[in-house]
Structure formats: C-alpha cells, structure tokens
C-alpha positions as CSV (number, residue, x, y, z in Angstrom):
1,M,-35.3,-2.0,1.9
2,C,-34.3,-5.5,1.2
3,Q,-35.8,-7.5,-1.6
4,K,-37.1,-11.1,-1.3
5,Y,-34.6,-13.7,-2.7
6,Q,-35.4,-17.3,-3.6
7,G,-38.3,-17.3,-1.2
8,Y,-36.3,-15.8,1.7
9,E,-36.6,-12.4,3.2
10,N,-33.3,-11.3,1.5
11,Y,-30.2,-12.6,-0.1
12,E,-28.2,-12.7,3.1
13,T,-30.8,-15.0,4.8
14,W,-30.9,-17.2,1.7
15,C,-27.1,-17.4,1.6
16,V,-26.8,-18.4,5.3
17,S,-29.5,-21.0,4.9
18,L,-27.9,-22.4,1.7
19,W,-24.5,-22.8,3.3
20,L,-25.8,-24.3,6.5
21,N,-28.0,-26.8,4.7
22,N,-25.3,-27.8,2.2
23,S,-22.6,-28.5,4.7
24,E,-23.2,-32.0,6.1
25,A,-21.5,-31.2,9.5
26,D,-23.4,-27.9,9.9
27,Y,-26.7,-29.4,8.8
28,E,-26.4,-32.3,11.3
29,H,-25.3,-30.0,14.1
30,F,-28.2,-27.6,13.7
31,R,-30.7,-30.4,13.2
32,E,-29.7,-31.9,16.5
33,L,-29.8,-28.5,18.1
34,A,-33.3,-28.0,16.7
35,K,-34.5,-31.3,18.2
36,E,-33.0,-30.3,21.5
37,L,-34.4,-26.7,21.7
38,K,-37.7,-27.2,19.8
39,D,-38.2,-23.4,19.8
40,V,-37.6,-21.1,16.8
41,K,-36.5,-18.1,18.8
42,K,-34.0,-20.0,20.9
43,L,-32.7,-21.9,17.9
44,A,-32.4,-18.6,15.9
45,I,-30.4,-17.0,18.7
46,S,-28.1,-20.1,19.0
47,I,-27.5,-20.2,15.2
48,E,-26.8,-16.4,15.1
49,N,-24.3,-16.6,18.0
50,E,-22.5,-19.6,16.5
51,I,-22.2,-18.0,13.1
52,G,-21.2,-14.7,14.6
53,N,-18.5,-16.3,16.7
54,Y,-17.2,-18.3,13.7
55,G,-16.9,-15.0,11.8
56,D,-15.0,-13.4,14.7
57,E,-12.6,-16.4,14.6
58,L,-12.0,-16.1,10.9
59,I,-11.4,-12.4,10.9
60,E,-9.9,-11.3,14.2
61,S,-8.9,-7.7,13.6
62,A,-11.0,-4.8,12.4
63,C,-10.9,-4.4,8.7
64,L,-13.1,-3.7,5.7
65,F,-14.0,-7.4,5.3
66,K,-15.1,-7.8,9.0
67,D,-17.3,-4.7,8.7
68,L,-18.9,-6.0,5.5
69,L,-19.4,-9.5,7.1
70,N,-21.0,-8.0,10.3
71,N,-23.2,-5.8,8.2
72,S,-24.5,-8.7,6.2
73,L,-25.1,-10.9,9.2
74,E,-27.1,-8.1,10.8
75,V,-29.8,-8.3,8.1
76,V,-30.1,-12.1,8.2
77,N,-33.6,-13.2,9.4
78,W,-32.3,-15.8,11.9
79,E,-35.8,-17.1,12.7
80,E,-36.3,-17.9,9.0
81,V,-33.0,-19.9,9.0
82,A,-34.0,-21.7,12.2
83,K,-37.4,-22.6,10.8
84,D,-35.6,-24.5,8.0
85,F,-34.1,-26.8,10.7
86,L,-37.3,-27.1,12.7
87,D,-39.5,-27.9,9.7
88,E,-37.6,-31.0,8.6
C-alpha cells in the first residue's frame, strides 16, 4: 500500500507533479491543454500518454531502468496531477 507524500496520493504522483510544474515548457504546455480539454479525466489520460511516450523515447530497449520507470508510472494518480493544472 502506498503512503501519502507531501499531500499527494504517493511519492510517484508528487514527483511527476513537481517536475511538470517546475519545468516552464511543461507547465505552459499542460496549462494550455487543460484550458482546451477542461475535463480532468481527458487531461489525465493526455498527460499519462505524453509522459509514457517520453519515457519510451528515452529508454528504447527493455532493461532494468525501463521496468522500474514503467512500474513507477503505473502508480501515479494521473487525475491528481491533472487537477493541479485545472485548478490554477
């Protein structure tokens, strides 16, 4: 069972939110997407897909690090991340 972290469902969710909100390019991109979609579920799916695709581009072949990355991304609460962009 995951433990709450910094007000988020778990460490992985907090970490994704932190990185996306602290990168000006990512922040602006997802804020614009939030304005366009205006729906937490749709935005969550879009963010999850973009981050997943980015991870696949970074680590192309199967390896320990890709397995660990994919496992971590599977426990991210993407709707919680999306809410951060919709709430602003």
